[in-house]
C-alpha positions as CSV (number, residue, x, y, z in Angstrom):
1,M,0.0,-0.4,0.2
2,S,1.3,3.3,-0.8
3,C,0.1,6.8,-1.3
4,C,0.8,10.2,-2.3
5,G,-0.2,13.8,-2.8
6,M,0.6,16.7,-4.7
7,C,0.8,20.2,-3.5
8,R,-1.9,22.3,-5.5
9,R,0.8,24.9,-6.7
10,G,2.2,21.9,-8.6
11,R,6.2,22.0,-6.4
12,F,6.0,19.3,-4.1
13,S,5.1,15.7,-4.3
14,T,4.9,13.6,-1.3
15,R,5.2,9.8,-0.5
16,S,4.8,7.7,2.2
17,R,6.3,4.3,2.8
18,P,4.5,1.6,1.6
19,R,3.8,-1.9,2.9
20,R,7.1,-5.0,2.5
21,K,5.4,-6.3,-0.1
22,S,5.0,-3.3,-2.9
23,I,8.0,-1.7,-2.6
24,P,9.0,-2.4,-7.1
25,L,12.8,-3.1,-7.1
26,R,13.4,0.5,-8.6
27,S,11.5,3.0,-7.7
28,P,11.5,6.4,-9.8
29,L,11.6,8.1,-6.4
30,T,14.5,6.6,-4.1
31,G,16.1,8.7,-1.0
32,G,19.1,7.0,-1.3
33,H,18.3,4.2,1.2
34,S,16.1,1.4,1.7
35,P,12.9,2.8,3.2
36,W,13.4,-0.1,5.6
37,R,16.8,1.0,7.1
38,H,15.3,3.8,9.4
39,R,12.4,1.6,11.2
40,S,14.5,2.1,14.4
41,R,14.7,4.2,17.1
42,G,14.9,7.8,17.1
43,S,15.2,7.5,13.1
44,T,11.7,6.4,11.6
45,T,10.6,7.9,8.3
46,L,7.1,9.0,7.2
47,V,7.2,10.8,4.5
48,K,9.1,12.5,2.1
49,L,8.7,15.4,-0.2
50,W,10.0,16.2,-3.6
51,D,10.6,18.6,-6.2
52,V,8.4,17.9,-9.3
53,A,10.3,20.2,-11.6
54,T,13.8,18.0,-10.8
55,W,12.7,14.9,-8.9
56,T,14.9,15.7,-6.4
57,L,14.5,14.8,-2.4
58,V,13.2,18.3,-0.8
59,R,12.8,16.8,3.2
60,S,12.2,14.2,5.1
61,F,9.9,14.0,7.8
62,F,10.8,12.3,10.7
63,G,8.6,10.6,13.7
64,Y,9.4,11.1,17.3
65,E,13.2,9.8,18.5
66,D,11.3,7.3,21.3
67,W,10.1,4.2,18.8
68,T,7.2,3.8,21.7
69,N,5.7,7.0,20.6
70,P,2.9,7.5,18.0
71,C,3.7,8.0,14.5
72,N,6.1,5.6,14.0
73,R,4.3,3.2,12.2
74,Y,2.8,3.2,8.6
75,V,1.2,6.2,7.4
76,W,-1.8,5.6,4.8
77,S,-2.5,8.9,3.6
78,V,-1.1,12.4,2.8
79,A,-2.5,15.5,1.9
80,F,-1.5,19.3,1.3
81,S,-3.8,22.1,2.9
82,P,-4.8,24.1,-0.3
83,D,-2.5,26.6,0.0
84,G,0.6,23.9,0.1
85,K,1.8,25.3,3.7
86,L,0.6,22.3,5.6
87,L,1.1,18.6,5.1
88,A,-1.4,16.0,6.9
89,A,-0.5,12.7,7.5
90,G,-2.5,9.8,8.8
91,S,-1.4,6.9,10.1
92,D,-2.0,3.4,11.2
93,D,-1.3,4.5,14.9
94,G,-4.6,6.5,15.2
95,T,-3.2,9.7,15.0
96,I,-3.0,12.8,12.3
97,T,0.3,14.6,12.0
98,L,0.1,18.0,10.6
99,W,3.5,19.2,9.3
100,N,4.9,23.1,8.5
101,V,6.0,22.1,4.4
102,A,8.6,25.1,4.8
103,A,10.1,24.3,8.6
104,G,9.6,20.8,8.6
105,T,7.8,21.2,12.0
106,H,4.6,20.0,13.3
107,Q,1.8,20.9,15.5
108,P,0.4,18.8,18.3
109,R,-0.6,15.4,16.4
110,L,-4.7,14.7,16.5
111,V,-5.8,11.6,18.3
112,D,-8.3,9.7,15.8
113,E,-8.3,6.5,18.4
114,Q,-8.8,4.3,14.9
115,D,-6.3,3.8,12.1
116,V,-6.5,6.8,10.0
117,F,-6.5,5.3,6.2
118,S,-8.0,8.4,4.6
119,V,-7.0,12.6,4.7
120,A,-8.5,15.4,2.8
121,F,-8.6,19.2,3.5
122,S,-11.5,21.5,2.9
123,P,-11.2,23.6,-0.1
124,G,-10.7,26.4,2.6
125,G,-8.1,24.7,4.0
126,K,-9.8,25.4,7.6
127,T,-11.1,21.7,8.4
128,L,-9.4,18.3,7.9
129,A,-11.5,15.0,7.5
130,S,-9.9,11.6,8.7
131,A,-11.3,8.4,7.7
132,W,-11.5,4.7,8.4
133,D,-14.1,3.0,11.0
134,T,-15.7,6.4,11.1
135,I,-15.0,10.0,9.3
136,H,-13.8,12.7,11.8
137,V,-14.0,16.1,10.9
138,W,-11.2,18.5,12.4
139,D,-10.7,22.1,12.9
140,V,-7.0,22.6,11.4
141,A,-6.3,25.8,13.8
142,T,-6.8,24.6,16.9
143,G,-7.4,20.2,17.0
144,A,-10.6,19.9,18.1
145,R,-12.7,17.7,16.9
146,L,-16.1,19.2,15.5
147,R,-17.8,16.1,14.2
148,I,-17.9,12.6,14.0
149,L,-20.0,11.1,11.0
150,A,-20.9,7.3,11.1
151,G,-23.1,5.2,8.7
152,H,-21.0,3.0,6.8
153,E,-21.3,-1.1,7.8
154,D,-17.2,-1.4,6.5
155,P,-14.2,1.2,7.1
156,V,-14.2,4.0,4.6
157,T,-11.2,4.1,2.1
158,S,-11.2,7.4,0.8
159,I,-12.8,10.9,1.2
160,A,-12.9,13.7,-0.8
161,F,-14.6,17.4,-0.1
162,S,-16.7,19.0,-3.5
163,P,-15.0,21.9,-4.1
164,D,-17.6,24.3,-2.3
165,G,-16.7,22.6,0.7
166,K,-20.2,21.6,1.3
167,T,-20.5,17.8,0.6
168,L,-18.5,15.0,1.7
169,A,-18.1,12.1,-0.1
170,S,-16.8,8.6,1.5
171,G,-15.8,5.5,-0.2
172,S,-16.4,2.6,1.9
173,R,-15.2,-1.6,2.1
174,D,-19.4,-1.7,2.5
175,V,-19.1,-0.9,-1.9
176,T,-21.0,2.0,-1.1
177,I,-20.3,5.8,-1.7
178,R,-22.1,8.5,0.9
179,L,-22.7,11.8,0.5
180,W,-22.7,13.8,4.0
181,D,-23.7,17.5,4.6
182,M,-21.0,19.2,5.9
183,A,-23.2,21.6,8.3
184,T,-25.1,19.6,9.7
185,G,-23.7,16.1,9.9
186,A,-26.5,14.3,8.0
187,R,-26.5,11.8,5.4
188,L,-27.7,13.3,1.9
189,H,-27.3,10.4,-0.4
190,I,-26.4,6.5,-0.4
191,L,-25.2,5.4,-4.0
192,T,-24.6,2.0,-4.9
193,G,-23.6,0.2,-8.1
194,H,-20.0,-1.1,-7.7
195,M,-20.0,-4.8,-7.4
196,G,-17.7,-7.2,-5.0
197,D,-15.4,-5.2,-3.7
198,S,-14.6,-2.0,-1.9
199,V,-14.7,1.7,-3.2
200,R,-11.4,2.3,-3.8
201,C,-11.0,6.2,-4.2
202,V,-13.7,9.0,-4.7
203,A,-13.2,12.9,-6.7
204,F,-15.0,15.7,-7.4
205,S,-14.5,17.5,-10.9
206,P,-13.4,21.2,-10.3
207,D,-16.6,22.6,-10.7
208,G,-18.3,20.0,-8.4
209,S,-20.9,18.9,-10.9
210,I,-19.5,14.9,-11.7
211,L,-18.0,12.7,-8.5
212,A,-16.2,9.8,-10.0
213,S,-15.4,6.5,-7.5
214,G,-13.3,3.7,-8.3
215,A,-13.5,0.3,-6.8
216,G,-11.7,-3.4,-6.8
217,D,-14.6,-4.7,-9.3
218,W,-12.3,-3.2,-12.2
219,T,-14.4,-0.1,-13.0
220,I,-14.7,3.9,-12.4
221,M,-18.4,5.3,-12.0
222,L,-19.6,9.1,-12.4
223,W,-22.0,10.2,-10.5
224,D,-24.4,13.4,-10.2
225,P,-23.9,14.3,-6.7
226,R,-26.8,16.6,-6.5
């Protein structure tokens, strides 16, 4: 499992450490060492930041020095804030780390109390959504949890905000897509159609008129989210 994200301004790309079985013999982005070499006390690499013009390594983000502390585990999802100043990293230890991209420092971690398989910033950058068993919505400035969205019957594997920030789409292993009203937390719609495997990814078109979903049944579906 690997995950990556692109800064909206197009300068940086991120790549987090994948599961061992998915590492290719030769990776197009290499940091000069095995991604497993740093799995030790004091030097666990979380995320690497790359310059997409030159494909050179810009910065590595590291976990706490103490191996027993949070965020020294797998990173499942990363996302840039709309202004490119923050990078959110969701980990299987149940935490979300918000990194200052320029300084390489991080804010106090958000404790999600569940694996964090997907993270997404709202278009305005003021809120962050994270997901696995349930969807949690956070205030980026204060770190406060604003809302929990529950209803999927299996873990949530992908989330995406609509361009206006009013709707959140979530895809799940229960093979459904759900649309949520971000003002009230109410479920707006349940979209069904994929067969046999989880909905792996969801994304809105730039104008918000189309929602795309991809699933393990080898299909991509386009939906009218209104």
